[in-house]
N, C-alpha and C positions, 0 to 999 in steps of 0.2 A: 088362401088364409081364411079360416073359419071366422064366424062372427065372434065367438068366444075368444079366439086367439087374438083377433084384432083389438077387442076391448081390453084384454090383458096387456097387450103391447102399449095401447094408449094410456092405460093406468100406469104402467112402468115408466113411460116417458114423463107423464104429467107429475107423478108423485116424486120422481127423482129430481126434477127441476124445482118442484115446490120445496122439497127437503133442503136443497142447496140454498135456495133463496132465504128461507126462514133461518137456517143455521148461520149464514153469514150475517143476516140482520141481527140475530141474537148476540153475536160477537160484538158487533158495532154498538148495540145498546148497552152492553156491559162496559165497553170502553168509555161510553158517555155517562156511566154510573146510573143508568136507568134500569135498575135491577128487576123491578116488577115487570116492566115491559120486556126485558130480556127473558124472564121466566115464561111469559106468555109466548114469546117467539120460539123458545126452546121446546115448549110443549107442542107447538104447532109443527115444528120440524120433525118431532118424534112421530106425530100423526102421519106425516108424509112418508117417513122412513118405513114404518110398519106396513103401510099400504103398498109401498113399492116392493117390499119383501114378499108380501102376499102375491102380488102380480108376477114377480120373478119366479116364485115357486110354481104358480099356476101354469107358467110357460114351460115347465119341465127343465128349468135351467139349473136346478140344484140336485146333485147326486151325492154319492159317497165322496169323501175328500180326495181320493185318488183320481176320480173322474173330474172333480172340480179343478184340481191342479192341471190336469191335461187340457181342460177347456181354457184355463188361464194362459197356459203356454201357447195354445193354438191361436188365441185372440178371440174375444167375444165380440161379435158384430150384430147386435140385435137390430131388426128393422125399426126405423123411427116412423112415427105417424103424427099427424096434427093432434094437439092435445087440448086446445081451448084454454081457459083460465087455469092457472096452477096454484094460485093463492086466493084466500078469501072466498072459498068455494062452498062454505056451509053458513047457515044462518047464525050459529053460535060464534063461528070464527069472525064473521063480519061485525057482530055485536061487540065482541071483545076488542077487535081492532079499532072500532069506533070509540070505545072508551079510552084506548091508548091515544088516539088522535086528539081527543078532547083535552087530555092531560098535557100532551106535548104542546098544544096551542097555548096553554097557560104556562109553558116553560118548566114543566115538572114531570116527575115520574107518577105512575098510578099510586094511589095510597091504599092502605089496607081495606078500607070500606068499598073500594071500587073494583077489587079483583080478589076473588076467593081462591082457595086452594084448587089447583087444576090437576086433572087425572087423564091419562090416556090408556085406553084398553090395549093390553099387549096382544090380544087376539085379533082385533079388527082395526085398531087405530082410532076408535071413536074418542072424541075430545069431550070432557065433562068438566063443569065447574061444580065442585062438590062431588062426593063419591056415593052413588047408589049401591045397593047390595050386590047387584049384578049389572053387567052391561046390557042396555036395552036392545042392542043390535045383535050381539052374538051369544049372550048369556054367560060370558066370563065373570067369575066372582070377583068381588072387590080386591081380594088378596092378589089378583093377577093384574091389577092396574099399576101403571107407572105414575109416580107422584111428582108433582111440581108444586111444592108447598113453599110458602113464604119462609118458614123456619129453616129450610135448607137452601134458600135462594142464593146465599153467599158461598155455599160450599158445604161439604159434609165431613171436614176434618174433625177427628175426635180430640179430646183433651191432650193426649200425649203428643200428637203431631202438631197441634196448635202451639204447645209450649216450645217444641223444638224449632218451629218456624219463627216464633217471636224471639227466641234466643239467637238464632242464626242471623237475624237482620243486623245486629250490632257489628258482627264481623264482616258481613257483606258490604255495609256502608263504608267501613274503614278501607276495605279493599278497593272500592269504586273511587274513593277520593285520593288514593295513594298516587304519588308522583305527578300530581297536577298542580301547577302554580296558581297563584291567586287570580291572575288574569283569566285563565281558562275556567276556574271555578266560578267566577263572577260573570262569565260571558253568557248572555241570553241566547238560547237556541229556541226558535219559535217564540214563546212567551215567558220562558222561565230559565233560570240558571241552576246549576247543581247545588249551590249554596241554598238557594230558596227552597229547593226540593227537600234538602235535609231538614231545614227548619219546619217545613210543612209536615214532614213525617213525625216530628216531635209534637207538633200541635195536635195531630190526630191521635197519637199515643195517649196524650193527656185526656182527650175526649173519651177514648176507649176505657181508660182506667176509671174515670169518673162514672161512666155507665156501669162498668163491672162492679164497682163499690156499691152503687145504688141497688143493683140487682141482688147482691149478696146480703145487704143490710136491710132491705125493705121488701115488703111483699108486693110483687108485680108493680114496680114504680113506673111512672111515665118518664121515659128517657129523654133527656135534653137533646136538642139538635146539635149538629156539629158546626153550626155557624158561630163565628165567622172563619174558622180555620180552612180557608180555601187556598189554592195556589196563588190566586190573585192577591190575597191578603199577606202572602209570604214575602212580598217585595222588601219588607223591612229587614230581612235577613241578609240582603245583599252586602251590607257593610260590616257584617260580623266576620270574624276569622273562622276558618273551617275547623280549627281545633276546638274553639268554643262551641260551635254548632254540633260537632260530633260528641263532645262531652255532655252537652245538654240532652242529646238523644239517649246516650248511654245511661245517664242518671235517671231519666224518665222511664226508660225501658226496664231498668233494674227494679224500680219501684213497682212497675206493673207486674213484673215476674214475681216479685215478693208477695203481691196481693193474691196471685193466682196459684202459686206453688203449693202443692199438697192438698188442693181442693178435692173433695169427694165427687163421685159421679153425680150424686144428687145436687151438689152445689152448682156444678156446671149446667145442670138442667133447670135451675131456678130461672124465672122469667121476668121480663119487663115489657112494657108496652111502647112500641115504636110507631110513630105516626104513619110511616110508609108500610111497614111490614106487619103491624099488629102485634099480638102477643108472641114474643120470641124468647128462646132460651139464651143463656149466656154464651153457649157454643156458637150461636148465630153471630153474636157480636165479635167473638174471637175470629171466626171465619171472615167477618167483614174487615177487620183491621189487617188480617193476613193477606186477603185478596187485594185490599187497597195498597198495601206495601209492595206486594208482588208486581202489580202493574207498574208502579212508579220505579221500582228497582230495575225492571226491564227497560223502561224509558231512560233511566240514568245510565245503564250499561251502554245503550245505543248512543246517548249523548257523549259519554266518555270516548267511545270508539270514534265517533265522528269528529270530536274536538282534536284528538291526537292525530288522526289521519289528515285533517285539514291543516293542522299546524305543520306537519312534516312535508305536505305538498304545497304549502304557502298558498292556499286557496280559501275562498269564503266558506263559512261553516253553515251547513244545512242539516236538517233532521228529516229522516224518512217520514212522509206524510202520515202513515198509519200509526206512528208512535208519538206524534205531537200531542201532549197532554191537553185534555179538555179543561177549561176553567169553569167549573160548575160548583154550586153550593155543596157542602159536605152532606152526607146522609145522616 
């Protein structure tokens, strides 16, 4: 094995492991609602992916698709080599991770002033905070950078898809609550019951509508926080009937849809100032509430499944660890 081949194999192993680590950590950060830290970890995973791809190509492992399929069928068995550290391997990476560690020590996400827009060069995988005209390493122009901006940190759904997602939540909630008696709806799995989660989603819809109204009616307003509508504060909904809770969500969501329906593209791109994400468009907040609901609807579907299975098997009710909701302050 030549020195160049050895180094390419070392890079492939190191970068592949680093990509996996950062990617999984980013998923966990999003689950804990640490969206800026997730953005940093997503950018870091992309750095590793691009560099792993470069090493893989340097080893001659990429040909025409016919040859690639033949290799896939035959089984790819690259030699592995010792890699050394696979994360925190650059000065900028260590600096950014140190900022994240400081914020987490204070029990919070990074705020807008602590993490700028991140970019990754698609040519060589160089990580940058802020975008220069060209990559200092390989000369790729700014248009070739992959962006990890606060404005897209919640997702990149456009107005039409946002509206469809917001409309669909009403039907999805009714389906998830169907055929469950009050005992099951009030049963706490982990730290929360299905009733409390329905009430929590209504609370967050109210916060979103208030922010949307401010953005539409005021020039770049400072957006109010989502406190106190956390899952922890939703305990008061345990004594409500599920019919009342579903009705409250539907009424609130219809009011929200009424505010947003028919908005122009320019209106969707009006901005507000968020303490964590900085200056963001209305589409960011739409993606925020959709992402928030999506994660909770998945949790609720899992809770429903586990409740019904436990009831039929006459056994204790538990929830898969990776789906237990985090009780964190709202964003």
